[in-house]
N, C-alpha and C positions, 0 to 999 in steps of 0.2 A: 591357622595361616590363611590369609585372604587369597581368594582365587585370582590367578593372573588373568587379567582381562585382555582380550584380543582387540585390535583396532576396530573390528566390527562391533564388538560389545560396547566399546566406548562410544562410538557414533550412535548406536541404537539407543543407549541410555540418554545421551545428550538430546537426541530428537524427542524422546518421550518426556524428558524434563522440560524442554522448551514448549512442547504442546501443553503440558499442565500449566506452565508459567504464563502462557499466552492468555489463558482463560482468567487466571487469578489477577494478573496485571490489568487486563481490560476491565474486569468487573469491579475491582477495588482500588486500582491505582497502585503504582510501584511503591509509594510511601507506606501503604497499608499492608504490604506483603513482606513476610520475613522468610529467611532461608529455612527456618523450622517449618513454616506453613507449606513451603514448596516441598519439603521432604515428606510431610504428612500426606500431601496430595498424591505423592508418588508411592507412598507406602514403604519408605525406606527410613533409615536412621537419620537424625538431624545432621550428622557430619558427612553423609554420603555425597550430597551435591557439591561439597568442597573438593571432592576428588576429581570433579569434571569442570568446575568453574571456580574462578578466584573468589567471586562474591555475587551478590544479587544483581549488581550493576552489569556485570559481565553476562549474566543470563539474559537480562533485558536487552542488551546489545545484540546477543545472538538471536533472540526471538525477533527483534525488529529487522535484523539483516535478512533473516529467512523470509520474513513477510515482504520486504521490499523486493527480494529476488523473485518470489512467486508472482508478485504484482507485475514486475518488469517482463517476466517471461510471458505472462498472459497478454499484455498489451503488444509486445513484439510479435507474438504468435498471430494475433488478430491482424496486425499490419502486414504480415507475410502472406495473407490470403489474397487470392486474385481480385482484381478490380482496379478502378481508377484511383487517383490520389484522394479524391473526395470520398469514394467508397471506403478506402482504407481508414480515413479519418473517422467515418461513421462506425466502422468496425472496431476501431480503437476505443471510441466512446462507449460502445455497447459492452466491450470487454471490461472496461473500467467499472461500469455500473454493476455488471455481473459479479466482478470480484468483490466489490464493496458489500453487496447484498448477500453473497454466499459466504464471505469471510469477514463479518463485521468486527470481530474482535481484533483480527490482524490489522484491518483498515484503521481502527481507532488508535492502535499503538503506533502505526506508521505516521499518521498525520495530526493526531490530536495530542501528541505527547512531545514534550521538549526534554531531551536527555542532555544535560550540560556536558557530559563526558564523551559525547558522540565521537569527537575527533581522536579519542584514545583507542578506538576500535576500527582498524583499517577495513575489515570486512563490512562493517556497518556503513562507513562512509562511501565505500565503493558501491554497495548495493543501493544506497540512497541516491547516489549520483546517477546510476543506471536507470533508476525509476524516474528521476527528474528528466532525464534525456527523452523519455517517451512523451513528455508533455509538449515538446516542441518538434519532435521528429516528424509527426504527421502534418504539422503546419508547414514545415520546411518543404515537404513533398508537394503540398498543394501550391506553394509559392513557385517552386521549380516547374510545376506543370502549367503554371499560368492561371490557375483557378482563383487565386486571391493574390493580393499584394499587401505588403506591410511588414512590420517587424515580427519575426517568427516567435521570439521570446515573449513579447507582449501579448500577441494574439493567443499563444499557447496558454498563457496565464489566464486570459479571459475564458478560454474553454475550460480550464481547470476550475476556475471560480464557479462557473455554472454547474459543473459536475459535482464538485465537492460541496458547495453550498446546498444544492438540492438534496444530496445524499445525507448530509448531516441532519437536515430538517426531517427527511424521511425516516432515517434510522432512529431519531429521537422522538418521533411521533408528533412533531410540531407543525406539520402541514395541516391546513384545513381539510376536513373530511371530504369536502367537495372538490379538492384538487387532486388530480391523478399525477403522481410523480413523473411518470414517463411522458405524459402530455406536457407537463411543465418544462421538462428538459427540451422536448421537441420545439416548443414555442420559443424558448430562450435561444436555441440555436438558429431557428428561423429568423428571429429578430437580429441576431448577430450576423447572419448571412446577408440580410438586407443592408445592414450597416456597412459591411465590407464591400458590397456592390456599390453603394453610394460613394464610399471612399475611393473606389477604383474609377468611378465615373467622374 
């Protein structure tokens, strides 16, 4: 007779399964990963994952939701630190970079993957929306403080383009060896700052 699992047991197994799945999905792509392979990675029977998730797509949604949540918490925490609106924007950018470099598998699944069924998973859509909110919150704070002017959503996406583009190149090893990734981001933000100053003038 199977052991009756407590809610803590269930949550613990779900967390461990998602951790194993994050690596497999990021390394091989969702299409190349099967429920049997996920079970093997966990050291359990092929049918065990089905006790916790409907299918592989549900596991992928849970993995991505957790990643978006960790990401949002990281950025929100950085913005909650003391400082001016500009300081908070810099802190948010630094936290963004740190997250991507420290958790590259999660970052890849968040932004480099399109999950057609995303809207079928409320936790995933909510977590993704929370993460997207961090992209403009720091810009809105700077506009409110009078540090810059413009459309917060557009400027936020420009910031995001700089961060994401440079990180994708860095993580994939595509940057020239002579280019320091951090210096590249600093230069890009300095140029953006000058452009915003010109626009305000």
